[in-house]
C-alpha positions as CSV (number, residue, x, y, z in Angstrom):
1,M,87.4,111.1,110.1
2,F,85.4,112.9,106.7
3,F,85.0,110.4,104.1
4,P,81.7,111.0,102.2
5,E,80.8,108.0,99.9
6,S,78.6,107.7,96.7
7,K,76.0,105.6,96.3
8,L,77.9,102.4,96.6
9,S,77.1,99.3,99.2
10,P,78.9,99.9,102.6
11,G,79.5,95.7,101.9
12,R,81.0,96.2,98.6
13,L,84.5,94.4,98.1
14,L,86.6,97.3,95.8
15,F,90.3,95.7,94.0
16,V,92.8,97.7,94.6
17,V,96.1,98.2,92.9
18,E,98.6,100.2,93.7
19,A,101.2,100.3,91.1
20,G,104.6,102.2,92.7
21,N,108.5,101.9,91.0
22,T,109.1,99.8,93.7
23,T,106.3,98.0,95.4
24,T,103.0,96.9,93.6
25,S,100.5,96.7,96.6
26,F,96.9,94.8,96.0
27,V,94.0,95.6,98.4
28,V,90.4,94.2,99.0
29,F,88.3,96.4,100.9
30,K,84.9,95.5,102.2
31,G,83.8,98.3,102.4
32,C,85.9,100.3,104.6
33,E,87.0,97.2,105.8
34,I,90.9,96.5,104.3
35,L,90.4,92.3,104.1
36,E,93.6,91.7,102.3
37,V,96.9,92.9,101.1
38,L,99.5,91.3,99.8
39,G,102.4,93.3,98.2
40,V,105.4,92.6,95.8
41,S,108.2,94.0,94.4
42,T,107.2,96.3,90.8
43,K,110.1,94.4,89.2
44,S,108.3,90.9,89.4
45,L,105.5,92.2,87.8
46,S,107.6,92.7,84.1
47,D,104.7,90.6,81.9
48,H,101.5,89.3,81.1
49,D,102.2,85.7,83.0
50,A,103.6,87.2,86.7
51,C,100.6,89.9,86.2
52,R,98.0,87.3,85.2
53,S,100.1,84.7,87.9
54,T,99.3,87.4,90.6
55,L,96.0,88.3,90.4
56,E,94.6,85.0,89.6
57,P,94.4,84.0,92.9
58,I,93.0,87.3,94.8
59,I,89.8,87.0,92.3
60,R,89.1,83.1,92.3
61,R,89.5,83.9,96.4
62,Y,86.8,86.4,96.3
63,P,84.2,85.4,93.6
64,E,81.1,88.6,94.8
65,L,84.3,91.1,94.1
66,C,82.7,92.8,91.1
67,D,84.9,96.4,91.1
68,A,88.2,97.4,90.7
69,A,90.8,100.5,90.8
70,I,93.9,100.7,90.0
71,C,96.3,103.9,90.8
72,S,99.8,103.2,88.8
73,V,103.4,105.4,87.4
74,V,104.2,102.4,85.9
75,P,102.3,102.6,82.6
76,F,102.7,99.4,81.5
77,L,102.0,97.4,83.9
78,E,99.1,100.0,84.4
79,K,98.0,98.3,81.4
80,I,98.1,94.8,81.9
81,T,96.2,95.3,85.1
82,E,93.6,96.8,83.5
83,E,93.0,94.5,80.2
84,Y,93.1,91.2,82.8
85,L,90.8,93.1,85.3
86,R,88.1,94.0,82.5
87,H,88.3,90.3,81.4
88,H,88.2,89.0,84.7
89,L,85.3,91.1,86.6
90,T,81.9,92.7,85.3
91,G,81.9,95.6,87.5
92,T,83.4,99.4,87.3
93,I,87.2,99.8,86.1
94,L,88.5,103.1,86.9
95,T,92.1,104.1,86.7
96,V,93.0,106.9,88.8
97,S,94.1,110.2,87.0
98,A,92.8,114.1,87.0
99,S,90.0,113.4,84.7
100,L,87.9,112.3,87.3
101,I,86.3,113.9,90.3
102,L,88.3,115.7,92.4
103,P,88.1,116.5,96.3
104,F,90.0,119.4,95.7
105,K,91.0,121.7,93.1
106,L,93.2,120.6,90.8
107,H,96.0,123.6,89.6
108,Y,98.5,122.3,87.7
109,V,99.8,123.2,84.7
110,S,99.5,119.6,82.8
111,P,97.2,118.3,84.9
112,A,97.5,114.3,82.5
113,S,100.8,115.3,83.8
114,F,100.8,115.2,88.0
115,G,101.6,111.5,89.2
116,A,99.0,109.3,89.5
117,D,99.7,108.9,93.4
118,R,100.1,112.4,94.5
119,L,96.6,112.7,93.4
120,A,95.3,109.8,95.7
121,L,97.6,110.6,98.6
122,C,95.7,114.8,98.0
123,A,92.4,112.8,97.6
124,M,93.3,110.9,101.2
125,S,94.6,114.4,103.0
126,Q,91.5,115.9,102.1
127,S,89.3,113.3,103.0
128,L,91.5,112.9,106.2
129,Y,91.5,116.8,107.2
130,P,88.5,118.5,105.2
131,E,88.9,122.0,107.1
132,D,93.0,122.1,107.5
133,A,96.1,123.1,105.2
134,V,97.4,119.4,104.7
135,I,101.8,119.0,103.9
136,A,101.3,115.6,101.6
137,L,104.6,113.5,101.7
138,D,105.5,110.9,99.9
139,L,108.7,109.7,101.4
140,G,109.3,106.3,98.7
141,T,111.7,106.3,95.1
142,A,110.8,109.9,94.7
143,I,110.2,112.2,97.7
144,T,106.6,114.0,96.6
145,V,105.8,117.4,98.9
146,D,102.3,118.1,97.6
147,V,100.4,121.5,99.4
148,L,97.0,121.8,99.3
149,S,93.9,124.0,101.8
150,S,92.1,124.7,104.1
151,T,89.2,125.3,100.7
152,R,90.3,122.3,99.1
153,H,93.0,124.0,96.6
154,Y,96.6,122.5,95.0
155,L,98.5,124.8,96.1
156,G,101.5,122.9,94.6
157,G,104.0,121.2,95.3
158,L,107.8,119.5,94.9
159,I,109.5,116.9,93.5
160,M,113.0,115.7,94.8
161,P,115.1,112.4,94.9
162,G,114.3,109.3,97.4
163,L,116.4,107.3,100.4
164,D,117.5,104.8,97.7
165,L,117.1,106.6,94.4
166,M,120.7,108.8,95.5
167,A,122.3,106.1,97.4
168,K,122.1,104.0,94.4
169,A,123.3,107.0,91.6
170,L,126.0,107.4,94.1
171,H,126.5,103.9,93.1
172,E,126.1,103.6,89.5
173,Y,127.3,106.8,88.5
174,T,130.7,106.7,91.2
175,A,134.1,103.9,89.7
176,R,134.0,103.4,93.8
177,L,131.1,104.4,95.9
178,P,129.7,101.6,97.8
179,L,125.0,100.8,97.9
180,V,125.2,101.0,100.7
181,A,122.5,100.2,103.4
182,L,120.2,102.8,105.0
183,E,120.0,102.9,108.2
184,R,120.1,105.2,111.6
185,P,122.8,106.5,111.9
186,E,124.7,106.5,115.1
187,T,127.0,109.9,114.6
188,L,126.4,112.6,112.9
189,L,129.8,113.1,110.7
190,G,130.9,109.1,109.3
191,C,134.6,107.9,108.9
192,S,134.3,105.7,106.7
193,T,133.2,106.3,103.5
194,V,130.5,104.3,104.1
195,D,129.2,106.2,106.8
196,G,130.2,108.8,105.2
197,I,127.7,108.1,102.7
198,R,125.2,107.0,105.0
199,N,125.3,110.0,106.9
200,G,125.3,112.5,104.3
201,I,122.1,110.8,102.7
202,I,120.4,110.3,105.9
203,H,121.0,113.8,107.6
204,G,120.7,115.6,103.8
205,T,117.7,114.1,103.8
206,V,116.3,114.7,107.6
207,S,117.2,118.4,107.5
208,S,116.4,119.1,104.0
209,L,112.1,117.9,104.9
210,D,112.1,119.6,108.2
211,G,113.6,123.1,106.2
212,L,110.7,122.4,103.8
213,I,108.2,121.4,105.8
214,E,109.2,124.5,108.2
215,K,109.6,126.9,105.3
216,I,106.0,125.4,103.5
217,Q,104.2,126.1,107.0
218,Q,105.7,129.1,107.6
219,W,104.8,130.7,103.7
220,L,101.2,128.9,104.2
221,D,100.4,131.4,107.5
222,E,101.5,134.4,105.5
223,K,100.3,133.9,101.7
224,H,97.4,131.7,102.5
225,H,96.5,132.7,106.6
226,E,96.8,129.2,107.0
227,K,96.8,128.2,110.6
228,R,95.9,124.8,111.2
229,V,98.6,122.4,109.4
230,R,98.7,118.9,109.3
231,V,101.7,117.1,107.5
232,L,100.9,113.7,106.4
233,A,103.7,111.1,105.5
234,T,103.3,107.7,103.5
235,G,105.7,105.5,101.1
236,G,107.8,103.2,102.0
237,N,110.1,105.2,104.1
238,A,107.9,106.8,106.3
239,P,107.6,104.9,109.4
240,F,111.5,105.1,109.3
241,L,112.1,109.0,108.7
242,A,109.4,109.8,110.3
243,S,111.9,108.7,113.5
244,V,114.8,111.1,112.4
245,L,112.6,114.2,111.5
246,S,112.0,116.9,114.2
247,S,108.3,118.1,112.2
248,P,106.0,116.9,114.4
249,L,103.7,114.2,110.9
250,E,100.7,111.2,110.8
251,V,101.9,107.9,108.9
252,E,99.9,106.5,107.0
253,E,101.6,103.6,105.4
254,L,98.3,102.8,102.7
255,A,96.9,105.9,102.3
256,V,98.1,106.1,98.1
257,V,95.8,102.6,98.2
258,K,92.7,104.8,100.4
259,G,92.5,108.1,98.3
260,T,92.4,105.4,95.4
261,R,89.3,103.5,97.2
262,Y,88.2,107.5,98.4
263,L,88.1,108.7,94.6
264,F,86.4,105.3,93.4
265,S,83.8,106.1,95.3
266,L,83.3,109.7,94.6
267,N,83.4,108.6,90.5
268,A,81.6,105.0,90.7
269,E,78.6,106.1,90.4
270,A,78.9,109.6,90.2
271,P,75.9,111.3,87.8
272,D,76.4,112.3,83.8
């Protein structure tokens, strides 16, 4: 694995907070080793007291903890988490944004609007596959597709609704369609409303992703002469979708967390 570090000590602890739309993860690293992972519902962290009651036990368990990195797509949670950590930790508190030193060149009309989770995933993609082009998928509440060249340039991306968001939208924006639990379909077509919704969402998403991956691989070959393309997937639905997609891919469930740690290592002691 390509994982260049700054001058950070291999035994130094780092607290990483990844705040997603559905789940927030709290992870303690010692060097590259993960000591603890705690995942909670983002909705449960709706105020300062809830956030404090979650963070305080972790901070107490690791009295030598000084540094933290925050990767958040939830502005309110990012704010209260950063305030708490700056008050209770004595080291560097880093928030992932496009203003950081990045291991790739970000070509984006408005870099400030590029999601922190996408930045961390792209950083991890470059760490894992430094010599290959990468299609990075985040298969969560939303599905994001980001593409990087083997020369460490961001080439563009796509955003579409995730599985659960589609199911919820069909339920909330129609009069009679039920909210359906999403499981692997046993048939192509459904013979009930529930099966029709489930099969439509799953088969539609799988066909869309398989088709997009194939089109992007072809585009990378024709436009950028990329012969080696890796596909990396993360997010809550990554294990499930990986099991039904035809396209071969690597699943790294903590890719955003690890990418956040990588960005911390590049920035915490970077020269002025």
